[in-house]
N, C-alpha and C positions, 0 to 999 in steps of 0.2 A: 532695063536699067533705070529709065526714067520713072517707071511705075514704082519701083522700090523707094526712090527718093521722094516721090509724092506721098507715099503711104507713111513714111517716117517723118515728114514735115508736120510740125504742130503750129505753124503760123496761122493765126486767125481762129484758133479753137475757142478762145475766150469770146470773140465776137459772135461766133455761131451759137455758143451756149447762152450768151446774153440775148440773142435774137429769139431763141427758143423760150427762154424764161420771161421775156418782157411782157407778153400778154397776161401771164399769170400775175406778175408784179403789179401791173396797172389795175387788174381786177381787184387784187387785194387792197391796193391804195384806195380805190373808189369805194370798196366795201367798208373799209375802216372809216372813211370820211362820212359816208352816208349813214352808217350805223351810229356814229357819234352825234351827227346832227339830229337824227331821229330821237335818240335818248335825251338830248338837250331839250327838244321840243316836248317830249313826254314829261319831263320835269317841270317845264313851264306850264303845261296843262294842269298839273297838280297844284302849282302855286296859284294859278288862276282860280281854281275852285276854292282854295283856302282864303284867298283875298276877297272873293265875292261874298262868301259866308261871313267873314269877319266884318266887312264893312256894313252889311245889313244888320248884323247882330248888335251894332252900336246905336241904332236909332230906336226911338219910342214908337214911331209910326212911320212906316215906309211910304214915302211919296213917290209919284211917278218920276219926278226929277231925281230922287235918290236911286231908283232902279236904273234909270238911264245913265247916271254917273257911274254906277257900279259896273254896268256893261262896258262903258268906255274905259274905265280904269283897268278892269280885268283884261280887256282886249289889248291894251298897251304892253302887257306882260309878254305877249306872243311875238313882239317885234324881234327879229326881222321876218318871221314866218308870215305874220299878218300885220299889215301896216295901215289899217283903216280901210274905209270903203266897203263895198258890198261883196267883193269877191274873196273867197276863202275865209269868210267870217266864222268865228267859233259859235257853236250853239251853247247858250247859257240859260239854265232854268234855276230860279230861286223859289223855294217852296217853304211855307210855314206849316209845320205839322203840330197840331195841338193834342192835348191829353183827351183820350176818349173816355168819357164818364161811364159809358155802357160797359166796355170791356175791362176798364181799369188796368190796362196792360202797360208795363214799362218798356216793352219792346216794340210797340206799335202805336199809331195815332191816326188822326183824321186830318186831311188837308184843309187848312183854314183859308189859304190863298196861295196862288202860284202865278209867277210871271216868267215869261220866256222870251229870249231873243233867238229868232230863227237863224240858223247858219248852216254850214256844210256838214257838220258832224251829226251823228245819229245817237240819240239818247235812248236808254231802255228803262222804263217804258217810254214810248214816243210822246205821251202826254200824261198830264195829271189833271184831275178835276176836283173842285171843291167837294169835300165829303168822302173822297176816296180814302181807303185804308192804306197806310204806308207801314211796312215792316222795317224797323231800324236794325242795324247790324248788332247792337247790344242794348242793354237796358239803359237808355238815355232819357226816357220820359219820366217826369215827376208829376205828382198830382197838381192839376190846374196849370201845368207848365207847357212849354212848347220847345220845338227843335227847329232850327233853320237848316235846310238842306240846299247846298249849291251844287248843281250838276253841270259839268262842262264836257262838251264833245268837240273835237276838232279833227278834220280830215287833213292829215299831214301828207304833203307831196314833196318828194325829194327834189332839190334844186338841180341835180345832175341827171337823175333817172338812169344811171348806168347799172346799178345793182338793184335798188328798190324802184320798181317800175310803176307800181300802182299806188293809190292813196291808202293810208293806214288810218283807221278811225281810232283816235286816242280819246279815252274818257276818264273822268275822275269825279268822285263825289266827296263832299266835305260836310260834316255835321257839326253844328255848334249850337249853343244855347244863347238866347238873348242876354245881353249884359245888364241892362237897366230895368227891364220889366219882365213879367212872366210870359206875356204873349204880345208880339209886335202887331200893331193894327195894320190892316191891309191897305195898299195904295188905292187911290180912287179909280185908277185904270192902269193896266199893264201895257208896256210897249213891246 
């Protein structure tokens, strides 16, 4: 008789169902939070590349101070993911690509100068050298002109590491033309 009463009783069913679903709900919560933070960081990496290219495109001759200031300004965009210092620093490379008088191509050019800030992210290619040929995504080059390329890479690490457990290399490239002159003069040295 007691067994029939126990089987018909529905006291605590909601608590048992909640206990069964709780791990799934917690996983979904952390998944949504971590994915949202990763997408926000990815958007910030895109803004960093655009900002770096835009700031350099406004000068007539890039000085070492200009390059350092661009790195600092671009780095502040990643706050709170990166808040200065050397840990978790984004990799930033700024390159001036000039018109190649030999090939006369509007979709490629030669590296006139390049400056890079080493960081945690990985760029492809890993380095650029003066004289290297660079293929542009579309016809951006004009006769005797140049294009500024800002490349940014950042290793994003989730603050909670519950769902996203390893770092994600986020990259973005931005292409722009100098605003005031055809070709921006190289800095005396790169930092």
